[in-house]
GUTI-607009 format. One record per residue (C-alpha): residue number from 1; x, y, z. Coordinates in pm, whole numbers. Layout:
N
ATOM    k       u       v       w
ATOM  NUM       X       Y       Z
...
***
This chain:
281
ATOM    k       u       v       w
ATOM    1       0       0       0
ATOM    2     293     234      61
ATOM    3     395     200    -302
ATOM    4      71     342    -441
ATOM    5     100     699    -311
ATOM    6     468     695    -401
ATOM    7     388     606    -760
ATOM    8      90     834    -791
ATOM    9     287    1120    -648
ATOM   10     582    1059    -877
ATOM   11     900     865    -812
ATOM   12    1130    1156    -894
ATOM   13    1291    1285    -578
ATOM   14    1372    1604    -765
ATOM   15    1221    1741   -1085
ATOM   16    1419    1687   -1402
ATOM   17    1475    2027   -1545
ATOM   18    1356    2362   -1415
ATOM   19    1129    2419   -1117
ATOM   20     838    2479   -1354
ATOM   21     887    2137   -1513
ATOM   22     714    1933   -1242
ATOM   23     611    1568   -1279
ATOM   24     249    1686   -1286
ATOM   25     322    1913   -1581
ATOM   26     500    1629   -1760
ATOM   27     203    1398   -1701
ATOM   28     -39    1653   -1843
ATOM   29     180    1699   -2150
ATOM   30     208    1322   -2189
ATOM   31    -169    1280   -2160
ATOM   32    -227    1550   -2419
ATOM   33      27    1392   -2655
ATOM   34    -128    1043   -2627
ATOM   35    -479    1170   -2692
ATOM   36    -362    1383   -2984
ATOM   37    -187    1082   -3134
ATOM   38    -503     877   -3090
ATOM   39    -708    1148   -3259
ATOM   40    -458    1169   -3545
ATOM   41    -484     792   -3595
ATOM   42    -863     817   -3609
ATOM   43    -843    1095   -3868
ATOM   44    -593     896   -4076
ATOM   45    -804     578   -4055
ATOM   46   -1123     755   -4162
ATOM   47    -931     938   -4435
ATOM   48    -799     605   -4564
ATOM   49   -1152     462   -4569
ATOM   50   -1280     765   -4761
ATOM   51    -988     752   -5006
ATOM   52   -1072     386   -5074
ATOM   53   -1439     483   -5120
ATOM   54   -1558     251   -4842
ATOM   55   -1767     493   -4635
ATOM   56   -1843     429   -4267
ATOM   57   -1948      68   -4315
ATOM   58   -1635     -62   -4482
ATOM   59   -1612    -353   -4725
ATOM   60   -1578    -729   -4686
ATOM   61   -1251    -921   -4689
ATOM   62    -912    -756   -4731
ATOM   63   -1054    -497   -4972
ATOM   64    -799    -591   -5238
ATOM   65    -503    -471   -5030
ATOM   66    -162    -631   -5040
ATOM   67     -43    -789   -4716
ATOM   68     192    -497   -4644
ATOM   69     -72    -230   -4697
ATOM   70    -323    -425   -4489
ATOM   71     -76    -458   -4201
ATOM   72      -9     -83   -4201
ATOM   73    -382     -12   -4210
ATOM   74    -452    -261   -3930
ATOM   75    -179    -116   -3706
ATOM   76    -320     232   -3763
ATOM   77    -666     107   -3670
ATOM   78    -536     -58   -3352
ATOM   79    -355     261   -3252
ATOM   80    -674     463   -3306
ATOM   81    -884     222   -3101
ATOM   82    -641     141   -2818
ATOM   83    -418     443   -2745
ATOM   84    -674     621   -2527
ATOM   85    -735     303   -2327
ATOM   86    -359     264   -2277
ATOM   87    -315     624   -2159
ATOM   88    -377     577   -1781
ATOM   89    -103     313   -1744
ATOM   90     132     509   -1971
ATOM   91      92     815   -1750
ATOM   92     148     610   -1436
ATOM   93     454     452   -1598
ATOM   94     589     795   -1689
ATOM   95     597     882   -1317
ATOM   96     860     610   -1271
ATOM   97    1092     762   -1533
ATOM   98    1351    1008   -1406
ATOM   99    1542    1078   -1728
ATOM  100    1461    1090   -2099
ATOM  101    1090    1067   -2023
ATOM  102     973    1149   -2377
ATOM  103    1180     890   -2568
ATOM  104    1120     622   -2306
ATOM  105     745     679   -2302
ATOM  106     749     665   -2682
ATOM  107     925     327   -2661
ATOM  108     661     205   -2414
ATOM  109     380     309   -2649
ATOM  110     558     155   -2947
ATOM  111     586    -181   -2771
ATOM  112     216    -168   -2687
ATOM  113     110     -89   -3046
ATOM  114     350    -350   -3188
ATOM  115     176    -619   -2982
ATOM  116    -156    -518   -3137
ATOM  117     -15    -458   -3485
ATOM  118     122    -812   -3496
ATOM  119    -234    -944   -3485
ATOM  120    -279    -797   -3833
ATOM  121    -115   -1112   -3974
ATOM  122    -397   -1329   -3838
ATOM  123    -656   -1067   -3933
ATOM  124    -538   -1062   -4297
ATOM  125    -546   -1442   -4325
ATOM  126    -888   -1466   -4160
ATOM  127   -1045   -1182   -4361
ATOM  128    -915   -1317   -4691
ATOM  129   -1006   -1679   -4617
ATOM  130   -1355   -1611   -4488
ATOM  131   -1433   -1365   -4769
ATOM  132   -1360   -1643   -5019
ATOM  133   -1589   -1874   -4824
ATOM  134   -1862   -1609   -4829
ATOM  135   -1833   -1571   -5206
ATOM  136   -1831   -1947   -5277
ATOM  137   -2044   -2087   -4995
ATOM  138   -2282   -1824   -4857
ATOM  139   -2444   -2056   -4605
ATOM  140   -2106   -2149   -4458
ATOM  141   -2010   -1781   -4430
ATOM  142   -2327   -1710   -4237
ATOM  143   -2235   -1974   -3981
ATOM  144   -1877   -1844   -3961
ATOM  145   -2022   -1506   -3864
ATOM  146   -2245   -1675   -3606
ATOM  147   -1939   -1855   -3466
ATOM  148   -1745   -1525   -3441
ATOM  149   -2016   -1364   -3231
ATOM  150   -2078   -1675   -3023
ATOM  151   -1705   -1708   -2947
ATOM  152   -1677   -1340   -2855
ATOM  153   -1988   -1355   -2640
ATOM  154   -1888   -1664   -2442
ATOM  155   -1528   -1543   -2400
ATOM  156   -1660   -1227   -2236
ATOM  157   -1797   -1449   -1959
ATOM  158   -1479   -1651   -1892
ATOM  159   -1241   -1619   -1593
ATOM  160    -951   -1555   -1834
ATOM  161   -1130   -1251   -1976
ATOM  162   -1194   -1122   -1624
ATOM  163    -832   -1176   -1522
ATOM  164    -697    -984   -1821
ATOM  165    -958    -712   -1770
ATOM  166    -856    -682   -1405
ATOM  167    -496    -622   -1517
ATOM  168    -606    -350   -1758
ATOM  169    -829    -188   -1495
ATOM  170    -577    -209   -1206
ATOM  171    -226    -232   -1350
ATOM  172     -37    -108   -1041
ATOM  173     101    -449    -939
ATOM  174     224    -510   -1293
ATOM  175     377    -162   -1299
ATOM  176     601    -259   -1010
ATOM  177     710    -558   -1218
ATOM  178     788    -331   -1513
ATOM  179    1009    -107   -1297
ATOM  180    1237    -407   -1249
ATOM  181    1295    -450   -1623
ATOM  182    1656    -384   -1726
ATOM  183    1836    -310   -2051
ATOM  184    1790     -64   -2337
ATOM  185    1466    -228   -2454
ATOM  186    1302    -231   -2109
ATOM  187    1039      29   -2197
ATOM  188     937    -138   -2521
ATOM  189     928    -471   -2338
ATOM  190     701    -324   -2069
ATOM  191     468    -180   -2334
ATOM  192     455    -510   -2522
ATOM  193     383    -698   -2198
ATOM  194      91    -469   -2120
ATOM  195     -23    -498   -2481
ATOM  196     -36    -876   -2450
ATOM  197    -264    -849   -2146
ATOM  198    -487    -607   -2338
ATOM  199    -486    -850   -2628
ATOM  200    -597   -1125   -2390
ATOM  201    -874    -894   -2273
ATOM  202    -998    -773   -2612
ATOM  203    -901   -1026   -2882
ATOM  204   -1249   -1174   -2902
ATOM  205   -1399    -830   -2961
ATOM  206   -1149    -772   -3242
ATOM  207   -1255   -1101   -3405
ATOM  208   -1589    -931   -3463
ATOM  209   -1413    -701   -3713
ATOM  210   -1397   -1001   -3949
ATOM  211   -1776   -1030   -3931
ATOM  212   -1845    -655   -3940
ATOM  213   -1585    -578   -4208
ATOM  214   -1222    -502   -4128
ATOM  215   -1241    -135   -4229
ATOM  216   -1590     -77   -4086
ATOM  217   -1537     259   -3914
ATOM  218   -1875     249   -3741
ATOM  219   -1788     -90   -3587
ATOM  220   -1443      41   -3488
ATOM  221   -1597     334   -3301
ATOM  222   -1848     107   -3129
ATOM  223   -1586    -147   -3020
ATOM  224   -1347     127   -2903
ATOM  225   -1624     265   -2681
ATOM  226   -1698     -83   -2545
ATOM  227   -1330    -137   -2463
ATOM  228   -1300     204   -2296
ATOM  229   -1610     148   -2081
ATOM  230   -1490    -200   -1980
ATOM  231   -1155     -66   -1867
ATOM  232   -1248     262   -1704
ATOM  233   -1606     244   -1573
ATOM  234   -1641     128   -1213
ATOM  235   -1892    -135   -1326
ATOM  236   -1667    -246   -1613
ATOM  237   -1672    -618   -1526
ATOM  238   -2051    -624   -1521
ATOM  239   -2059    -429   -1846
ATOM  240   -1820    -681   -2007
ATOM  241   -2053    -966   -1919
ATOM  242   -2348    -771   -2060
ATOM  243   -2157    -723   -2384
ATOM  244   -2107   -1100   -2394
ATOM  245   -2481   -1161   -2370
ATOM  246   -2545    -901   -2642
ATOM  247   -2290   -1070   -2871
ATOM  248   -2465   -1405   -2831
ATOM  249   -2796   -1235   -2912
ATOM  250   -2638   -1074   -3221
ATOM  251   -2528   -1420   -3336
ATOM  252   -2891   -1530   -3327
ATOM  253   -2987   -1227   -3538
ATOM  254   -2733   -1333   -3802
ATOM  255   -2906   -1671   -3823
ATOM  256   -3220   -1483   -3928
ATOM  257   -3054   -1214   -4142
ATOM  258   -2688   -1247   -4261
ATOM  259   -2670    -872   -4330
ATOM  260   -2610    -821   -3957
ATOM  261   -2254    -940   -4035
ATOM  262   -2166    -720   -4336
ATOM  263   -1806    -840   -4347
ATOM  264   -1927   -1192   -4430
ATOM  265   -2244   -1101   -4620
ATOM  266   -2222   -1288   -4952
ATOM  267   -2436   -1030   -5134
ATOM  268   -2195    -751   -5034
ATOM  269   -1894    -955   -5142
ATOM  270   -2045   -1044   -5480
ATOM  271   -2129    -678   -5547
ATOM  272   -1789    -549   -5443
ATOM  273   -1576    -426   -5730
ATOM  274   -1250    -606   -5655
ATOM  275    -947    -411   -5791
ATOM  276    -664    -589   -5964
ATOM  277    -390    -376   -5808
ATOM  278    -297    -278   -5459
ATOM  279    -560     -41   -5325
ATOM  280    -325      75   -5053
ATOM  281     -72     216   -5299
***
């Protein structure tokens, strides 16, 4: 218990820099920077969707992108959706840094986003594979979408989900672990470690992007809000379970009407004008 006020008050025995450059000022600047970066990622993601003429609802599959372009787009999406949720721990972590706060906090954030960006490999394979299924076997695609929502819904109710969510909601104990990291890559390692816990918390929700459409901006906004409420609202655990029940109910809606999963809707895929080149270029 003695560690908590020490961390929250800042670990610096003396300010780094002038008297006006207090840890509190640094934290405010860091918070502003993180939220500005998150906003910039949202603007870039929406701009990319508009440039590709996808609108708010996106398009099925990989949208004709090459693997490299898709991975860049996916990482940008993850940064837009997750940076604000990562901010509280990043600010707490910054209080433990006595020198080179800016570069070290950047390394922490980079490690976190790299953990999420790496999931783009699986997302590309899944989106491409299931889009082909939707085009060739519409009935099978419908049940894939049902399975996505069922899996997400039931995972929201599991102890593993609650454990990972608890870490994201109360990361102080893990922060003490991060302080013990050594070496030049310690900050990136700490960020990646936290990113893996967040991935354990939210991966099932991200699977829904395959069913909604990978570049579905409306779904991105909705899922980002769900993740933020789970992590920061005092009733976040109860809310997470409610989201699980809603996901199962959504799966039942897809059984009745496949258009509730536009990313695997065979009609949308058949109507999509697939380009021959790389749309991301």
